[in-house]
C-alpha positions as CSV (number, residue, x, y, z in Angstrom):
1,M,7.2,-43.2,-12.8
2,K,8.6,-45.8,-11.1
3,L,10.7,-43.6,-7.9
4,P,14.2,-45.3,-7.6
5,P,14.5,-46.8,-4.1
6,A,16.9,-44.8,-3.0
7,L,15.0,-41.6,-3.6
8,L,12.2,-43.0,-2.2
9,A,13.7,-43.5,1.0
10,I,14.7,-40.1,0.9
11,L,11.6,-38.6,0.7
12,I,10.4,-40.3,3.5
13,A,13.0,-39.4,5.9
14,I,12.4,-35.6,4.6
15,A,8.4,-36.2,5.2
16,V,9.1,-38.0,8.7
17,S,11.6,-35.6,10.1
18,P,9.3,-32.7,10.8
19,A,6.8,-34.8,12.7
20,A,9.7,-36.1,14.5
21,A,10.8,-32.7,15.7
22,Q,7.8,-31.7,16.7
23,K,7.7,-34.3,19.0
24,P,6.8,-33.0,22.5
25,Q,9.7,-32.3,24.2
26,K,9.5,-33.6,28.7
27,R,9.8,-30.8,30.6
28,P,11.7,-30.3,34.2
29,A,9.6,-30.7,36.9
30,A,8.7,-26.7,38.2
31,A,10.1,-26.3,41.8
32,P,7.8,-25.7,44.0
33,A,6.2,-22.0,44.4
34,V,6.1,-22.6,48.4
35,S,8.6,-20.2,49.1
36,A,7.5,-17.6,46.7
37,E,3.8,-17.6,49.0
38,R,5.7,-17.1,52.3
39,G,7.8,-14.2,53.3
40,F,8.1,-10.4,54.0
41,Y,6.4,-7.7,52.8
42,V,6.6,-3.6,52.9
43,G,4.3,-0.8,51.5
44,G,2.7,2.4,51.3
45,A,-0.7,3.8,50.1
46,L,-2.3,7.3,49.4
47,G,-5.9,7.7,49.6
48,Q,-9.1,9.5,50.3
49,G,-10.2,9.2,54.0
50,T,-13.7,10.1,55.0
51,F,-14.6,10.8,58.8
52,K,-18.3,9.4,58.7
53,E,-19.4,11.1,61.7
54,W,-17.7,14.2,61.8
55,C,-20.4,16.5,59.7
56,V,-23.4,16.5,61.7
57,P,-26.5,18.2,60.8
58,S,-26.8,20.7,62.6
59,P,-28.6,24.5,62.4
60,V,-25.0,25.6,64.3
61,V,-22.9,23.9,62.0
62,L,-21.9,26.7,59.0
63,T,-19.6,24.5,56.4
64,C,-18.3,21.2,57.0
65,D,-15.8,19.1,55.0
66,D,-15.5,15.7,56.2
67,Q,-12.8,13.9,53.7
68,T,-9.3,14.5,53.5
69,T,-6.1,12.8,52.1
70,A,-4.7,10.1,53.8
71,W,-1.8,7.9,53.8
72,K,-0.3,4.9,55.3
73,V,2.7,2.3,55.2
74,F,2.7,-1.3,56.1
75,G,4.2,-4.7,56.8
76,G,4.0,-8.1,57.0
77,Y,4.8,-11.5,56.5
78,R,2.5,-14.0,54.7
79,F,2.4,-17.9,56.1
80,N,1.3,-19.2,52.8
81,R,-0.4,-18.6,50.2
82,Y,-3.9,-17.7,51.9
83,F,-3.1,-16.3,55.0
84,G,-0.7,-13.7,57.0
85,A,-0.5,-11.1,59.3
86,E,0.1,-7.1,58.5
87,A,1.2,-4.1,60.8
88,T,-0.1,-0.8,59.7
89,Y,0.5,2.5,60.7
90,I,-2.3,5.3,59.0
91,D,-2.3,8.9,58.9
92,W,-6.1,9.4,58.5
93,G,-5.6,13.4,57.5
94,E,-7.3,16.6,59.1
95,V,-11.1,17.4,58.5
96,S,-12.6,21.0,59.4
97,G,-15.7,22.7,60.1
98,T,-17.3,26.0,61.0
99,V,-19.5,26.2,64.0
100,S,-21.4,29.2,64.7
101,G,-20.3,31.0,67.4
102,V,-16.9,29.0,67.4
103,G,-15.7,29.5,64.7
104,R,-12.9,26.9,62.5
105,V,-13.1,23.5,64.4
106,T,-10.3,20.8,62.6
107,A,-9.9,17.4,63.7
108,D,-7.0,14.7,63.0
109,Q,-6.5,11.2,63.3
110,T,-3.8,8.6,63.4
111,S,-3.7,5.2,63.9
112,F,-1.3,1.6,64.4
113,G,-2.7,-1.6,64.3
114,V,-2.2,-5.4,63.2
115,A,-4.5,-7.4,61.3
116,A,-4.8,-11.1,59.9
117,V,-5.2,-11.3,56.2
118,G,-7.1,-13.7,54.1
119,N,-5.7,-13.6,50.5
120,L,-7.3,-15.6,47.7
121,D,-5.6,-15.8,44.3
122,L,-7.6,-15.3,40.9
123,S,-4.6,-15.8,38.6
124,P,-1.0,-15.4,38.9
125,Q,-1.0,-11.8,38.8
126,F,-4.2,-10.8,40.5
127,S,-5.5,-11.7,43.8
128,V,-8.7,-10.5,46.4
129,F,-7.6,-10.0,50.0
130,G,-9.8,-9.3,53.3
131,K,-8.3,-8.3,56.5
132,A,-9.7,-7.6,60.3
133,G,-7.5,-6.9,63.5
134,L,-7.6,-3.6,66.0
135,L,-6.1,-0.2,65.6
136,M,-4.9,1.5,68.6
137,T,-6.3,4.9,67.4
138,E,-5.9,9.2,68.4
139,Q,-8.1,11.7,67.6
140,E,-7.3,15.4,68.4
141,T,-9.6,18.2,67.9
142,P,-7.8,21.6,68.9
143,A,-10.0,24.3,69.7
144,S,-9.4,26.5,73.0
145,S,-8.0,23.9,74.5
146,T,-6.8,20.6,72.6
147,R,-9.3,17.9,73.2
148,Q,-7.9,14.2,72.3
149,R,-9.8,10.8,72.2
150,D,-8.2,7.4,71.6
151,E,-9.7,4.0,70.9
152,T,-8.7,0.9,70.4
153,E,-11.0,-0.2,67.9
154,L,-11.8,-3.4,65.4
155,H,-10.1,-2.2,62.3
156,Y,-11.3,-4.2,58.4
157,G,-11.1,-3.9,54.7
158,V,-10.9,-5.9,51.7
159,G,-8.5,-5.0,48.3
160,L,-7.7,-5.9,45.1
161,R,-4.0,-7.1,44.5
162,Y,-2.0,-7.1,40.9
163,R,1.5,-8.2,41.0
164,F,3.3,-6.9,37.9
165,T,6.6,-8.3,38.7
166,R,8.1,-11.1,41.2
167,N,8.6,-8.7,43.5
168,W,6.3,-5.4,43.3
169,A,2.5,-5.3,43.4
170,A,-0.1,-2.7,43.0
171,R,-3.0,-2.8,45.0
172,A,-6.2,-0.5,45.8
173,E,-8.1,-1.0,49.0
174,W,-11.0,0.0,51.2
175,E,-10.8,-0.1,54.7
176,R,-12.7,1.3,58.3
177,T,-12.7,1.7,61.8
178,D,-15.7,0.8,63.8
179,Q,-15.3,3.0,66.7
180,L,-14.6,6.5,65.3
181,K,-16.1,5.4,61.8
182,V,-13.2,6.5,59.6
183,E,-13.1,5.1,56.0
184,L,-9.8,5.2,53.8
185,L,-10.1,4.3,49.8
186,S,-6.4,3.6,48.8
187,I,-4.1,3.1,46.2
188,G,-0.6,1.9,46.7
189,V,2.6,-0.3,46.3
190,E,4.0,-3.3,47.7
191,F,7.2,-5.3,47.6
192,R,7.5,-8.9,48.8
193,F,11.4,-10.3,49.8
194,Q,12.0,-13.0,48.2
Protein backbone atom coordinates (compact mmCIF):
# COMPACT_ATOMS: atom_id res chain seq x y z
CA MET A 1 0.00 0.00 0.00
CA LYS A 2 1.37 3.32 -1.06
CA LEU A 3 0.72 6.44 1.04
CA PRO A 4 -0.02 9.70 -0.68
CA PRO A 5 2.87 12.18 -0.28
CA ALA A 6 0.74 14.67 1.71
CA LEU A 7 -0.26 12.00 4.29
CA LEU A 8 3.35 10.82 4.55
CA ALA A 9 4.48 14.42 5.27
CA ILE A 10 1.83 14.79 8.01
CA LEU A 11 2.89 11.51 9.68
CA ILE A 12 6.57 12.55 9.61
CA ALA A 13 5.67 15.95 11.10
CA ILE A 14 3.69 14.26 13.92
CA ALA A 15 6.55 11.85 14.65
CA VAL A 16 9.18 14.60 14.69
CA SER A 17 7.25 17.14 16.78
CA PRO A 18 7.50 15.21 20.15
CA ALA A 19 11.26 14.94 19.66
CA ALA A 20 11.45 18.66 18.97
CA ALA A 21 9.31 19.39 22.03
CA GLN A 22 11.77 17.45 24.20
CA LYS A 23 14.73 19.44 23.00
CA PRO A 24 16.47 20.83 26.12
CA GLN A 25 15.88 24.49 26.73
CA LYS A 26 18.68 26.76 27.83
CA ARG A 27 18.27 27.86 31.44
CA PRO A 28 19.20 31.35 32.53
CA ALA A 29 22.42 31.48 34.52
CA ALA A 30 21.89 31.05 38.26
CA ALA A 31 22.45 34.11 40.41
CA PRO A 32 25.57 33.84 42.55
CA ALA A 33 24.87 32.43 46.01
CA VAL A 34 27.31 34.76 47.77
CA SER A 35 24.55 36.87 49.32
CA ALA A 36 22.89 33.74 50.76
CA GLU A 37 26.17 32.57 52.29
CA ARG A 38 26.95 35.64 54.35
CA GLY A 39 24.93 37.65 56.79
CA PHE A 40 23.64 37.86 60.34
CA TYR A 41 21.83 35.12 62.25
CA VAL A 42 20.28 34.69 65.71
CA GLY A 43 18.96 31.71 67.62
CA GLY A 44 18.32 29.89 70.83
CA ALA A 45 18.69 26.37 72.20
CA LEU A 46 17.67 24.19 75.12
CA GLY A 47 19.54 21.18 76.39
CA GLN A 48 21.21 19.21 79.13
CA GLY A 49 24.19 20.64 80.98
CA THR A 50 26.65 18.46 82.88
CA PHE A 51 29.08 19.81 85.50
CA LYS A 52 31.88 17.26 85.07
CA GLU A 53 33.74 18.08 88.32
CA TRP A 54 30.75 18.71 90.59
CA CYS A 55 30.15 15.19 91.93
CA VAL A 56 33.43 14.29 93.61
CA PRO A 57 33.59 10.78 95.13
CA SER A 58 33.80 11.31 98.89
CA PRO A 59 32.39 9.64 102.02
CA VAL A 60 30.90 13.01 103.12
CA VAL A 61 28.94 13.50 99.87
CA LEU A 62 25.59 11.84 100.49
CA THR A 63 23.79 12.72 97.23
CA CYS A 64 24.85 14.53 94.10
CA ASP A 65 23.19 15.70 90.87
CA ASP A 66 25.55 17.10 88.24
CA GLN A 67 23.05 17.40 85.38
CA THR A 68 20.87 20.42 84.67
CA THR A 69 18.49 21.91 82.16
CA ALA A 70 20.46 24.61 80.37
CA TRP A 71 19.60 27.18 77.70
CA LYS A 72 21.39 29.66 75.49
CA VAL A 73 20.88 32.48 73.03
CA PHE A 74 23.35 33.29 70.29
CA GLY A 75 23.92 35.60 67.37
CA GLY A 76 26.57 35.78 64.73
CA TYR A 77 27.76 36.77 61.30
CA ARG A 78 28.86 34.48 58.46
CA PHE A 79 31.65 36.08 56.42
CA ASN A 80 31.42 33.41 53.71
CA ARG A 81 30.25 29.81 53.37
CA TYR A 82 33.14 28.54 55.53
CA PHE A 83 33.79 31.06 58.32
CA GLY A 84 31.88 33.20 60.79
CA ALA A 85 31.88 34.64 64.30
CA GLU A 86 29.33 34.01 67.05
CA ALA A 87 28.46 35.59 70.41
CA THR A 88 26.74 33.40 73.01
CA TYR A 89 25.03 33.78 76.39
CA ILE A 90 24.61 30.45 78.23
CA ASP A 91 22.73 29.72 81.44
CA TRP A 92 24.18 26.34 82.40
CA GLY A 93 21.58 25.74 85.12
CA GLU A 94 21.92 24.72 88.77
CA VAL A 95 23.43 21.55 90.23
CA SER A 96 23.02 20.33 93.80
CA GLY A 97 24.33 17.87 96.33
CA THR A 98 24.00 16.95 99.98
CA VAL A 99 27.11 17.00 102.15
CA SER A 100 27.28 15.39 105.59
CA GLY A 101 27.36 18.05 108.31
CA VAL A 102 26.63 20.90 105.86
CA GLY A 103 23.35 20.02 104.19
CA ARG A 104 22.27 20.91 100.66
CA VAL A 105 24.84 22.72 98.49
CA THR A 106 24.07 24.21 95.06
CA ALA A 107 25.99 25.90 92.28
CA ASP A 108 24.87 27.67 89.15
CA GLN A 109 26.86 29.00 86.26
CA THR A 110 26.37 31.52 83.45
CA SER A 111 28.69 32.48 80.59
CA PHE A 112 29.06 35.07 77.87
CA GLY A 113 31.54 34.64 75.05
CA VAL A 114 32.64 34.92 71.44
CA ALA A 115 33.90 32.23 69.10
CA ALA A 116 35.19 31.69 65.59
CA VAL A 117 32.94 29.28 63.67
CA GLY A 118 33.97 26.99 60.81
CA ASN A 119 31.24 25.55 58.57
CA LEU A 120 31.21 22.75 55.99
CA ASP A 121 28.13 22.16 53.81
CA LEU A 122 27.34 18.47 53.26
CA SER A 123 24.29 19.20 51.07
CA PRO A 124 22.02 22.19 50.43
CA GLN A 125 20.21 21.41 53.71
CA PHE A 126 22.84 19.78 55.98
CA SER A 127 26.07 21.26 57.28
CA VAL A 128 28.48 20.55 60.11
CA PHE A 129 30.21 23.23 62.14
CA GLY A 130 32.85 23.61 64.79
CA LYS A 131 33.65 26.56 67.01
CA ALA A 132 36.33 27.72 69.41
CA GLY A 133 36.57 30.90 71.43
CA LEU A 134 36.58 32.45 74.88
CA LEU A 135 33.91 32.57 77.58
CA MET A 136 33.67 34.77 80.65
CA THR A 137 32.08 32.41 83.15
CA GLU A 138 30.63 33.10 86.58
CA GLN A 139 29.87 30.29 89.02
CA GLU A 140 28.01 30.97 92.25
CA THR A 141 27.88 28.55 95.16
CA PRO A 142 25.47 29.83 97.82
CA ALA A 143 26.15 28.43 101.28
CA SER A 144 26.38 30.21 104.62
CA SER A 145 28.03 32.92 102.53
CA THR A 146 27.87 33.13 98.74
CA ARG A 147 31.06 32.00 97.07
CA GLN A 148 31.71 33.20 93.55
CA ARG A 149 34.22 31.97 91.00
CA ASP A 150 34.93 33.88 87.77
CA GLU A 151 36.91 32.40 84.91
CA THR A 152 37.90 33.41 81.41
CA GLU A 153 38.18 30.10 79.68
CA LEU A 154 38.39 28.31 76.37
CA HIS A 155 35.07 27.26 74.87
CA TYR A 156 34.74 24.79 72.01
CA GLY A 157 32.08 22.68 70.34
CA VAL A 158 30.76 20.88 67.27
CA GLY A 159 27.33 20.66 65.73
CA LEU A 160 25.02 19.72 62.88
CA ARG A 161 22.66 22.17 61.16
CA TYR A 162 19.58 21.28 59.07
CA ARG A 163 18.21 24.13 57.01
CA PHE A 164 14.48 23.55 56.43
CA THR A 165 13.68 26.90 54.77
CA ARG A 166 15.75 29.71 53.33
CA ASN A 167 15.87 31.50 56.69
CA TRP A 168 15.18 28.83 59.34
CA ALA A 169 17.40 25.97 60.48
CA ALA A 170 17.49 23.47 63.32
CA ARG A 171 20.80 22.74 65.00
CA ALA A 172 22.10 20.09 67.38
CA GLU A 173 25.29 20.94 69.24
CA TRP A 174 27.79 19.71 71.84
CA GLU A 175 30.02 22.26 73.60
CA ARG A 176 32.33 22.42 76.60
CA THR A 177 34.22 24.87 78.79
CA ASP A 178 37.90 24.28 79.48
CA GLN A 179 38.40 25.38 83.12
CA LEU A 180 35.13 24.67 84.91
CA LYS A 181 34.50 21.52 82.84
CA VAL A 182 30.84 22.09 82.00
CA GLU A 183 29.31 20.46 78.92
CA LEU A 184 26.10 21.23 77.04
CA LEU A 185 24.24 19.01 74.60
CA SER A 186 21.48 21.11 73.00
CA ILE A 187 18.89 21.35 70.24
CA GLY A 188 17.85 24.75 68.94
CA VAL A 189 16.71 26.93 66.07
CA GLU A 190 18.53 29.52 64.02
CA PHE A 191 17.14 32.40 61.94
CA ARG A 192 19.26 33.90 59.16
CA PHE A 193 18.62 37.42 57.92
CA GLN A 194 18.73 37.43 54.11
